[in-house]
N, C-alpha and C positions, 0 to 999 in steps of 0.2 A: 453375419448374414444380413441383419437389418441395415448395416452401413453399406453393404454391397448393393442392396436394393435401392437405397436412397441415392447413392452415387450414380447408378444406372438410370434412375428417373431423371436426375439432374442432367445427365448427358443427353437424354432424349430431347430435353427442352433446349439445351445449348447447341445441338448439332446443326440445326438449320441456319443459325446465325453466323458461325465461323468455324473453320477447321482448326483454328489455333486452340491450344489447351485452355480450358476454363479453370481458374484457380479460385478457391474459396478457403476461408480460414476462420476458426473459432476464436482466434486471439488477435489482438492488436500488435503482438510481438512474436512472429512477424505478421503483418497484415497481408491480405490478398494482393493489394496494390503493390506493396514492396516486392513480393515474390514475382509478380507479373513483370515488373520493371527489370528485375535481374534476369528473368528468363528471356527477355528480348535479345540480349546479346549472345545467348547460348543456343536458342532454337532457330534452326535455319529456315523453317517455314516450308520445306519441301515435303515433309511427311503429311499426307492428306488425312491421316486418321484423326477424327474428333475425339478429344480426351477431356476428362475431368480430374482435377487434382484437389484434394481436400486436406487441410493441415490442422492438426490438433497438437496443443502443447499441454503436457500433463507432468507436473513435478519437474524433474530434471531431464525430461525426454521430449522429443518432438516426433510425431508420427506423420508421414506423408502417405495418404491413401490415394490410389490411382485406379481409374477405370476407363475403358475405351469401348468402341463399338465392336471390336474384334477379340478382346481379351477380358477375362473375369477381373473383378476388383482385386487389388493386391495392396500390401502395406509395407512400408519401410520405416524402421525406427532409428532415429539419430539422437545423439546427445544434444540437449538444448543449451546452446552457448548463452552467455549473459548478455551479449550484444545483439540487438534486434537485426542489424544489418548482416551479421554473420549467419544468423538463423535463416534470413531470407536468401542469402547466397547458397547455403547448403541445400535448402529446399529446391531452389531453381536448378542446381546441379543434378539432384535426384530426378526431377521431372524430365530434364533434357536427356539425361542418360537413358531413362526408361523409354523415351520416344525414339532412341537410336538415331538422333539427329544432332548431337552435339558436335560442333566443329573441333578439329584436332587441336588439343592442347590450348583451350580458349583462354586460360588464365596463367599459362606457363606451368601448370601443375594440375593433376587430376587425383591426387591422393585422397581428398575428402570423400570421393565416391566410394572408396574402399570401405566406408562405414556401412554400406549396404549389406555387408556380410553378416551383420548382427541378426540373430534369429529372432523374429518378431512374434512367433506363435504364442508364447506365454504372456505377452504384454498387450496384444491386440484387443482381446475381449474387454479387459478392464477399461482401456482408453475409450472404447466405443460406448461403454455403458455409463461412464462418468466423465463427459466432456467438461473442459474447464469453462466456468461461467465468465462472461465478459465483466471486467471490473468497471463500475460506474465512474464517470469523470467528476461527478459532484455528489456529495452526500451530506446529510444532516444526522447528528448523533447526540445521544445523551448518555451519561454514566454516573455511577455512584462509587466513591473512593473512600478508603480509610487513610488518614494522614497520621504520620508519626514524626515528632521533632523533639528537641531537648526539653520542652515544657510538657510533653505528654502526647496523648492521642486525640484525634478529632475526626470529623466526618466532612466530606466535600461532595457537593453536587456539581456536575459540569455539563456543558453543552458545547457543540462545535459545528462548524461548517468547514468542509474539506474539499479541495480540488486536486485531482491526481493528474500526473503527466503534463504539468504546465511547462516544464523544460526538460525534455528527455524523460528520464525515469523519476525526476523530482516533482513533488507536489507541495501544496501549501495548505495548512490548517489554521483556522482562527478559533480559539477556544475561550470560553468564559467559565471560570470556576468560582463557586460561591460556598465557602466553608461555613460551618456553623460557628456562632460566636464562642470565644474561649474566655476563661477567667484566670486572672493572675493576682496574687497578693503583692501589694506594694506598700511597705511601711505599715501604718495603722489602718489602712483601708484596702480596697481591692479595685481592680480595673477589668472591665470587659473589653476585649479587643476583637476586631473583625477585619479581615483583609481579603476582599474579592480580588481576583487576578484575571487579567486579560493577557493571553499569550498568543504569539505567532510562531508556528513551527514549520520549518522546511523538512519534509518527510521523504524518505526513499525506501522502497521495498527491498528487503534483504533476501526474500524467497518468493517464488511464484507458485500458483496452484490454488486449490480450494482453501488451503491454509496459507495465510500470508503473514510473514514476520516483517515488520517495518520499524525503522528508527527515526527519531525526530529530534530536532534541536532548534532553539530560537530564543528571542527576547521575551521577557515577561514584565508587565506593568501592574503594580498592586496599589490599591487605595486603602490605606490603613486608617481605621476608625477606632478611637479609644474613648471609653466613657468611665469616669471614676465613680466609686461608691464608698461611702463611709468617711469621706473627707469633708472639711469645712472651708470653702464650698466644694461641691462636686463639679468637676469640669469635663468638658468633652473636646477632643482635638482630632484633627484629620491631617494625615501626612501622605506623601507619595513614596512608593517603594519601586526601585528599578532592579531587575534581576534577570535571570536566565532559567530556562527549563530544558530538560533533556529526558528522553524516555524511549522505551520499546513497547510495541503492541503486537500481540498475536491475535489475528482475526480469522474467522471462518465465514466464508461467503457461500450461501446456498445457491440453488438454481435461480431463485428470485433475486430481488433487489435488496434483501435484508442481509445484514452482516452482524455477527456477535463477536465481541472482543474482550480480552483481558489486557490490562495495561499496568506497567510499572514506570513511574516517572519521578524526577527529582526537581525541586525548586531551590535555587540558590539566590540569596540576597547579599551582594558583596558589601554594602554599606551597613554598619551597625546602627540599630534603632533601639531606643530605650523608652520605657514609660517612667516619667519623672514625678516624684512627690516631694514638694518643698515642706520641710518640717519647720514649724513656727519656733523662732528663737535659735535656729541652727543655720549656719552658713553653708553647710554641706547637704545637698539634696539626696534623697534616696532614689537609686536608679534600679530598674528591673529590665534586663536585656530581653528583647524579643528574639526568637529563634531565627537563625540565618540560613539554615539548611533544613529542608523538609522532604520527606519521602512519602510517596502516595502509591497505593495499590488498589485497583478497582476493576469493575466489570461494566460493560455497556453494550449498546447496540446502535446501529445506524441504518438509514434508508437512503439509497442512492438512485441517481438517474443518469442515463447515458448522454 
């Protein structure tokens, strides 16, 4: 009922401007502009009825809500295709068919309109009550993760800047991870080592809705710092590590700009790196291998802007 009142009010505002259907959307996939563009080739313009169409995408379904000056608001539920262009085309077909002004066989087929036979009564109320929030295009986030590798467990603090939809569905994230220093026995002494990591990830959402599952993959750059203890003398060394990172993240976005997430990721260092201790009087140094594979599991939150 609230949606019908809102659509009717929107129609009253739009009616003096044009008799063409006014399209709005709560999602960028499809956007109102995309649907309006697809509708141009389907709507003849002969129908003088002023109408308003509102599009909602929730989970794996797309709702097209319609209202006009002569008819009460109604709703149609369609499966949400993965491609934004297909969603826009399906929504335009629904709107044109509802106006009874679609040209005969505009695309050589009209089978997609048969989806209107789906009964929307049981799904209409939840969609109206929980509209899909718009996903920010830029966000800043922080997280805390537990790390596990061949040398044991550790803790990691991370921060990131992320951009969504840079190229279609693909986005980019730049993250800086700062693990707590670790300790390793080497010969007669020990070494404390620390490897902060800068990573770039190409990310793509695997699901859409209030809960978003996304995958990421990209290169990683590590700066390895090693400090000896118990040796004569104690030395400090710095080395560069090149690797790769991959992971998945499950995020929940509220109606505001905040999102909370859980993440599972892996770091891979292809080149072997060792901490070396030269033993006095021996030609063979003692080597302690640093872990080359690391798993991380953590929680975090981010704040975004459109």
